[in-house]
C-alpha positions as CSV (number, residue, x, y, z in Angstrom):
1,M,11.7,-17.6,4.1
2,N,11.6,-13.9,4.3
3,R,8.1,-12.1,4.0
4,Q,8.5,-11.0,0.3
5,Q,9.4,-14.5,-0.6
6,E,6.0,-15.6,1.4
7,L,4.5,-12.6,-0.6
8,L,5.4,-13.7,-3.9
9,K,3.3,-16.8,-3.2
10,D,0.0,-15.0,-3.2
11,P,-1.2,-14.9,-6.7
12,L,-3.2,-11.5,-5.7
13,F,-0.2,-10.2,-4.8
14,M,1.8,-11.0,-7.6
15,L,-0.9,-8.8,-9.9
16,L,0.1,-6.2,-8.1
17,V,3.8,-6.9,-8.7
18,D,3.2,-7.2,-12.4
19,E,0.6,-4.2,-12.3
20,N,-2.2,-6.0,-13.7
21,I,-4.7,-3.6,-11.5
22,S,-7.9,-4.5,-12.9
23,Q,-7.6,-8.1,-12.9
24,F,-6.2,-7.7,-9.0
25,N,-9.5,-5.4,-8.6
26,A,-11.9,-8.4,-9.6
27,E,-10.1,-11.3,-8.1
28,K,-10.1,-9.3,-4.9
29,R,-14.0,-8.7,-5.4
30,K,-14.5,-12.5,-6.0
31,K,-12.3,-14.1,-3.2
32,N,-13.8,-11.5,-0.5
33,V,-10.9,-11.9,1.9
34,A,-8.4,-10.2,4.1
35,L,-5.3,-9.7,2.4
36,D,-2.2,-9.0,4.3
37,F,0.7,-7.2,2.5
38,S,2.5,-6.0,5.5
39,G,6.3,-6.0,4.4
40,A,5.2,-5.8,0.8
41,M,8.0,-4.3,-1.5
42,L,6.2,-2.2,-4.0
43,R,8.8,0.0,-4.9
44,G,8.3,1.9,-8.4
45,L,5.0,0.4,-9.2
46,D,2.3,2.0,-10.8
47,L,-0.9,1.1,-8.6
48,R,-3.4,3.8,-10.1
49,N,-7.0,2.4,-9.6
50,M,-6.1,-0.3,-7.0
51,D,-9.1,-1.2,-4.5
52,A,-7.0,-1.2,-1.2
53,T,-9.9,-1.3,1.0
54,N,-8.9,-2.9,4.3
55,I,-5.7,-4.1,3.1
56,N,-2.8,-4.3,5.5
57,F,0.4,-2.7,4.5
58,T,1.8,-2.3,7.8
59,N,5.5,-1.6,7.0
60,A,5.0,-1.6,3.4
61,Y,7.7,-0.3,1.2
62,F,6.2,2.1,-1.6
63,R,9.5,4.1,-2.5
64,G,8.6,6.1,-6.3
65,A,5.4,4.1,-6.7
66,D,2.3,6.0,-8.3
67,L,-0.7,5.8,-5.6
68,R,-2.4,8.7,-7.3
69,G,-6.1,8.6,-6.5
70,I,-6.0,5.2,-4.0
71,D,-8.4,5.4,-1.1
72,F,-6.2,3.9,1.8
73,S,-8.8,5.1,4.3
74,T,-9.5,1.7,5.4
75,C,-5.7,0.5,5.3
76,Q,-3.2,-0.4,7.7
77,L,-0.2,1.9,7.1
78,G,1.9,2.1,10.3
79,G,5.3,1.7,9.6
80,A,5.1,2.0,5.8
81,S,7.0,4.5,3.5
82,I,6.4,6.3,0.9
83,A,9.5,8.2,-0.1
84,G,8.9,9.9,-3.4
85,S,5.8,8.1,-4.4
86,K,2.9,9.7,-6.4
87,I,0.2,10.6,-4.1
88,S,-1.7,13.4,-5.4
89,G,-5.2,12.8,-4.7
90,A,-4.6,10.0,-2.3
91,Y,-7.0,9.4,0.5
92,F,-5.2,8.4,3.8
93,P,-6.6,6.9,7.3
94,K,-7.7,9.3,9.9
95,N,-5.1,7.7,12.7
96,L,-1.9,9.0,10.3
97,A,-1.3,12.4,10.8
98,P,-0.3,14.9,7.9
99,D,3.1,15.5,9.2
100,E,3.8,11.6,9.0
101,I,2.9,11.5,5.6
102,R,4.9,14.7,4.5
103,L,8.2,13.0,6.4
104,S,7.7,9.8,4.8
105,Y,7.4,11.3,1.2
106,D,10.2,13.8,1.9
107,L,12.7,11.6,3.7
108,G,11.5,7.8,3.4
109,T,10.8,7.8,7.2
110,R,8.2,5.2,8.2
111,M,4.7,6.1,9.2
112,R,3.5,6.4,12.4
113,T,0.0,5.9,13.2
114,V,-2.0,7.3,16.5
115,D,-4.7,6.0,18.2
116,D,-8.2,7.7,17.6
């Protein structure tokens, strides 16, 4: 079973795939557990207003997704790709250099994080 198939069994992940962000946020608050969405394929989804606090998005694929205004500051984004995504107002972790964000946005490269 590949990682995406595994994630599709997670009810919280399915709320994201269905773009049901308000329900996702409510369920995330209720469960109060660490979420591991590493390797997730979130291409083209409208994820605005998502509570991304402490989610592991390592190697996630966000091509063309609407990420406007999301606070990713506490997320793990190493290896993630944001090619062509809408990122206006998004807040990225301190260990992610602006050049890495720009290269990923423009060329689809996987973002590399640096140690603090």
